[in-house]
N, C-alpha and C positions, 0 to 999 in steps of 0.2 A: 410437523411434517404434512398431517391429514390437511390443514387449511390450504397449502399450496397444491394438493391434489384436487381438492375441490374447485379451486380459482381456476385449474386448466380445464377441469370437465365443464365449469360453465362458460369459458371462452369458446370451447368446441360447440356447445349448445347453442350459443349466440350467432356463432358463424353459419350454423345450419339453418337457424331461423331467417337470417339475412339471405342466404341462398334461395330458400323458399319464397320469400317476399319476390325477390327479383324475377324468379320464373313466373309468379303468378302475375305481376305487372307486365312483363313480356308477353303472356298469352292474352291478357285483357286488352294491351294495346292493338295486339294483331286482330282479336275478333271486332273491335270498333272500326278499324279500317276495313276490314271485308264488308261489315255493313253499310259503310259510306259507298264503297266500290260498287255494291249491288245497286243502291240508291241512284247511283250517277249513270249507271247501265240502264236502269229503267227509264229516267230522263232522256237519254240519248235515243233509245227505242220510242218514246212518244214524239220527240222531235222528228225523228226519220217518217213517223207515221203521219204526223201532220205535214212534212214535205210531200209526200205521196200524194195526199189529198190535194195539196196546191197545184202540184203538176198535173193531176187529173182535171181539176176545174180549169186551169189554162188551157187544157185540150179542147175542151167544151166550148169555152170562150171562143176559141179561135175557129171552131167549124161555124158556130152559130154567126160570128162576124162576116165570115165568106159566103155564107148560104143567104142571108137576110139583110137587106139593106136598110129596111125600115126600123131595124133595131140598132142603128148606129148610136143614138143616145145611150141605149142600155149597154151597148158595147164599150163606148167610151167609159161610163160607170164601171163596167167590168174591169177594164184596161185600169183606171185607178186603182181598183182593188187589188188588181195583179201586182200594180206596182207596191203597193202597200204589203201584199202578201210576200213580195220577192225582198222588200226591205226585212220584213220579219225574219225571212228565210235566212238573209245577211246575218242579222243578229243573232238568229239561232246558231249559225255556223261559228260566230264569233264566240257564244258562250260554250258551244261545244268544245271550240279549242281550248279555251281557257280551263274549263272542266277537264279536258284531257290533260293539259301542262300541270294544273293543281294535282290531278291523280298521279301522274309521273313522279311530281316533287314528293308527294305523300309517299309514294312507294319507296322512293330512294331514301326519304328520311327514317321511314320504317325498316328499310334495310340495314342503314347504317347504325340505328339504335339497336337492331337485333344483334349486330355484331359486337356493338360496344358491351351489351348486356352478356354476350358469349363470353367475351374476354374478362368480364368481371367475374363472372360465374367460374371460369377456368382458375382466374387468380385466387377466389376464395376456396376452391376446392384443393388448391396447392397450398394455401395456407393451413387449412384445417389438416390436410396430410402432415405437412411439416410440422404442426404442433403435436400430431401423434408421434411422429418420430423423436421429435426432441423433449420430449415429456421426461423419459427416465434420464437423459442426460441433464436437464437442468434439475431435477431432482437431487441428482448426485451432485452436481456442481454446488448447490445450495447446502447440501450437508457438509462438503468441504470447505465452504466460506464459514459456516459455523464452527467447525472444529478450527480453523485458522483464526477466527475471532478470540474463541477461547485462549488460544495460545498467545494472542497479542495482550488480551486482558491479564494473563499471568505475567508476561513479559513486563508491561507496565506496572504493575504492582511491585515487581522485583527492583524495577528502576526507581519508583516511589521509595522504597525502603533503603535503596544506596543513596539517594539524594538527601534523605533524612539524615543518614550516617556522615554525609559529606557537610551538610549544614552545622551538626555536632562539631565536626573537626575545624570547620571554619571559625565557628565561634570560638574554639579554644585558641585558635592562632591570631587572635585578635591583638594581645599582648605583643607577640612576634612581629605582626604588622607594624604595631606603633613604633617599636625599636629600629624596624628595618626605615621607617619613614624619617626617623631623626637622622640615621645614617646616611639617607639620600639628601636630607638638606645639608649636612657637612660636605658631601660631594659636589652638591650644586654650589656650595660657596667656594669650595677649591676650584671648580669649573668657571666660575666667574672671575676669580683670580688669575687662572691660566689665559683666560679670553682676554683680560685686560694686558696682561704682559704681551699676548701676541698682536694686540691691537697696537701696543707700543713699538713692538718689533716691525710691524707693518709701517709704522709711520717712519720709523729709522730706515727702513728699505726704500720706501717712497723718497726720503731725504736724498739716499745714496744715488738712486736712479736720476733723480734730478741732477745730482752733481756730473753722473755719468753724461747726462745729456748736454749740460753746459760744456762739458770737455769735449764732447763731439763737435759742438758748434765752434769752439775756438781752434781746434785743432784743423776743421776745415778751411779756417780764416788763415792759419799759419802755414797750412800746406796746400793752398790752393794751387800754386804753380805746378807742384808734382803731381796733384789729383787731375788737374787739365792734361798733363801729359800721360795720364794713365800709369804714372810710377808708384803711386800711393794710392790705396783704396781704403776708404773708411766705412763700416758697416756696423748695424746693430741687430742683434738676434736675442729676443726675449730679453733677459737682464745682462747681456754682454755686449761689449763695445770691442771691435775688431779694427785694428789698425795694419794694414797689410803693406809692406815694402818689397818692392823687387828687390833682388840682389845687387843689381847694377846701381842702385842709388847709396847703397852703404858700403859694399866691398867691390874690389876688383875681382876679376874672374879667378877662381881656384884658390881664394885664400879667405881668412877670417879677420883680415886688418881693416878697421873702419877707415874709409877716407875721409878727407876733410870736409867735403860735401855732405857725407852721411852724419860727421858730429854735428854739423849745422842743423841738419834734419832733425836728429835725435834731441837736439838741445831744446827745439821748439815744443817737440813732445814732453820733454822731461820739465818744462816748465809748468805745463798742465799737471801732469802727474803729481807734482810734488803738493799741489792743492787739493787733492782728493784725500779723503778720509774713510777709512774703514773698506778700502778697496783692494783686493788681490791683482797684482801685476803679474802675468806670466807670459815669458817670451819664448816662441818656438821658432826653431830653425827646420827649413825644408830645402830640397834638392830636387833635380830632374833624376834621370836614369842613366844619363851617361857616365862613363868611367872617369875617375881624376887623372890629370895628367901625372907623369912619373915624378915631377918635382913635388906635386901638391900630395901624392900617395906618400911621400917620405915623411910629410908633417902630419898629416890628417888620417893617413891610411885607406879611407873610404869615405863616400858619401855621407854616412852616419856621424862619423867624426867631423868631417867638414860642418854638418849643419849643426851638431852640439856645440862647436867652437863658435860658430857665429852667433847662436843664442845666447851663449856665454858672455860674448864680448859685447853685445848690445845691453845684457843685464849690468855687467860690470860698468858700462858707460854711463847708464842710468844712476847707479850707486854713486859714482864720482860726480855726478851734476847734482847730488843732493836728494834723490829719490829714496825712500825709507828701504833699507835692505830687508826689513822683517816681512815685507810684503811681495817682494820680488822672488820669482823662480824663472827657470830656464831648461828647456829641453830641447832634442834633436831628433827629428823624424826621419831624416834621411829622403827616399823617394815614395815612402809608403803612404803618403796623405797628399796626393797630388789634386789640384783644383780643375786641371786641363788635361788634355792628352799628350803624351811624351812623344808622339808619332810625328809632330810638326814643329819646327822652330819656335814658333810662336808658343805653343802649348808648353813646350819645356822652360820658356822664358817666364811663362806664368807660374809654373812650379817652383822656380828657384826664387825663394821669398824668405822674408822674416815676418812673422806675425806677433803683434804685441794684443794681448787679450785682456781685458779688463773687467771684473767682475765684483759684486758684493761679497765681502766676506761673511761667511756662516756663522 
């Protein structure tokens, strides 16, 4: 700790020496400027005396030129001399002005340098005072840093010991890691087998999707008239193919008996369904929200009974037409899955429908 105190005392002494040097430089430059100013003032006084002598000579020459005509030649010479003296006077005035300007500039420069040196002196004095105030705090801070470093060294030594123990444990786990690696190899082989099975399943699914797409195209051809009249709608969503019949295409109002025109339409659909493999065929019946007539309620009770009867009738028709019954299913949903608003006749007409949904078997 003694070397830190010595360093701070050395910095204080250096700062005091710098302040003394700046003060000495400032006083030396001020004395030099004072001597130059004194010399310039003496030169100005000499020029003024010469000017007075010239003025006196000019007066004497003027009196002689008025009183004596025979001295004209001398007067002309004196006039020439006067002109020379006047020119010298002008030059002296110019030099006097230049000297005055130079003196003013030097005084301004001296004043500016004096201010700058005063600022530097105040700054150095402030730094010296700050060093005196901060000395005890810095000593205390350095002692704290040394204590903290000792603790860090102890922590590092403890960490090194822990690392040595960990390395010893890891070396002992080498055999276990080798066994785990063998197990991972076995799992990798199993994963590759599952991946191959998934790839094959994906290929089968792609084949099924292609079948559905082909069926879609054929159904559009077979039912183009009904599609044109907006009585049938065929759409695809993800892996599903949806064939939607309005109820008037297949049934009379209020019953679940398929009409002759409906059988013809379903026959075209059944021809395509028989060609599909690995495809589930789900028939859904839907209705609007209007109550059934009294005659219909006797047979079907409500809209749910009517929608279920219509879905079952279509499924039975497909079965009689040669569609695989193992992939057929039917359900009725009454008014609970509308595709349009039941507030208008047009919307209710859209909701009275039978949907045939085709999807790949899982």
